[in-house]
N, C-alpha and C positions, 0 to 999 in steps of 0.2 A: 470739941475743937475750942472751947472757949478757955478748956483748962490746960491747953497747949497755949493758948495766945497770953495767958495771966503769966505763965513761966518764960514766955519769950520778953514779955513784957518787963519780969522783974529780973532777967538776965541769969534766971537760972536752970534754962533748958540747955541741953547737949545733945551731940545727936552722935551717933557711932554708923560711920559709911563704910560700907563692904564694898566687894570685887562687885565689878558692873556698874557701877555710879558712872566712871567716866565715860560709858558707851553712850552717853548722852550726847559726849564731844563727838566722838566720831566711832563709826564701828570697826576702825583700826584695832582697837583696844581689845585685846583678846577675852573671852571669859575663860573661866577654870577648866571648863571642858577642852576648849580649842586650845589654851595653853600646854594641856598633860598630853595631849594626843601623841604628838612625837616624842614625848618622854616615855609613855606607853611602850610604843614601838621598839624603843632603846632599851628598855626593862625586859621587855617578852618579845624574843626574835622572832616568834611563831606567829605576831603580827604584822609581822614586816614582809613576809612570802605571800605569794599566792594574787589574785584577783584582787584589786582596789577596794570594790564592794565587801568583799568577805573578811579585808584588812581591815576596814571601816567597822564593822560589826563585830568584830573580835573585840578591837579599843574599846569600842562603846562598851560591850559586855564588862570588858575588865574595869572600867571606870566606875559602872554600875554595882559590881559585885565588891570592889575594894574601896570604893569611895576617893574624893580627893587626896585628903589627908593620909589616909595610908601608901598610895601611890607616891607622895611627898616622902613620906617617911623612909620607903624603902629605896627610894635614890638618894636618899642622906647615907642610910646603910651601906649600900653598893659603893658609894664613891667613898666614902669614910670620914665625912667631913660637911659640918652643917653649912657653910657659904657654896657649896657645892648647888644646892637650891636656889640660893640668892641669885648666882651666876647666871644660872638656868634661865629662870625669872627677867633678870634685866635684859639679858639678851635679847629676849621675846616680848618686852614690854617697850612701847612706846614713850616719849616724852613729849611734855610741851615746851615749845621755848618761844622766848617773845624776840619779835624782832626788834623793838625798841621803840615803836612807834604806834604801840598800840594792836598791832597785830600778832597773831601768833601761828605758830607752824607746829605740827605733830613731826618727829623726828625718829626714826629706830636707825641708831648708831649715828652715821652723819648724814643718813638720807634721809630728806623730806618725803614722807610720805602722805601725809594730808594737810591742807591749807585751808579745807571748805570745812572750819571749826564751829561746831555750835556748844557756846560758852554760858548760856542762860542759867540753866540749872545749877550750875557751880556759884556763878554769879548771885542769884537768887539767894541760894543756902548760905553762903558768906554776909550776903547784906540783910540775914535776918536776926545779926547780932546776938547770936545765941553764945552761950558762956563756954564752950568747948565743941571742937568738931573731932572726933577721934577718927583715925582710919586705919585701916591695914593695909592699903590697897599699895600697889607696889610703883604706881605711877606718880608723878608730881604736880598733877593740876591743882589741887589745892592749894597745894604751898605757892606755885607760881601765881595763880589768880588773887591768893589771900598777899602777895608781897613778902613773903617769908622765905625765900628760896636761896640759900645760899650759895649754891652752886653755881645759880648764875651770877650772883655778886662776884664770885671768884672769877669766872670766864670774863667779866667786863675788867677787873684787876689787872687779869695777867695779858689781856691784848692791850692795856694800857703799858702793861712794863714793855711788852714788846716792842708796842709803837716808840716809846722812849729810849729803848734802846737801840733800834734801828737810828735814829735819829739823832744819836752820840756817835754811833759807829758811822755814820755819814760826814759827820761835824768832825771826824778827827779825835774826839774827846774820850775816847776808851783808850785804856793802855798809857795813859801820861801819867 
């Protein structure tokens, strides 16, 4: 621990944050196994029929036999383009969104799915002052809490443009 503490103080420590870290925020974040279950059912139709208990067992067997990476790679091969996996994941992984007053909600698509979030682990990690935090997660939690999420800024800018446009339309200034 002294070694780690010294690296934090020196600003030379970096972290690699993997899948599962955001489950500290909410259990609505899926783990890889949960994320891949519907995909396995799509890839292997034999998993889709029969009793639910047998389906679940067969899905678990395939995941254990092939592993996460092989399943994802098979999905990409069958779809014919790499972005297919990105799209699949983005449809199923929730994202953090700020309400602007220090409050956050967890959304899937346009739907709020959780507003009772625990942000402590992420905030503590960000507060360590480490040199770099690398993440391979598809969620945006670290970005949002670190204040580096470009998408949120674009959303605010787009809302401002819409409001300005509405004001101009009401005032009759558009088209003159």
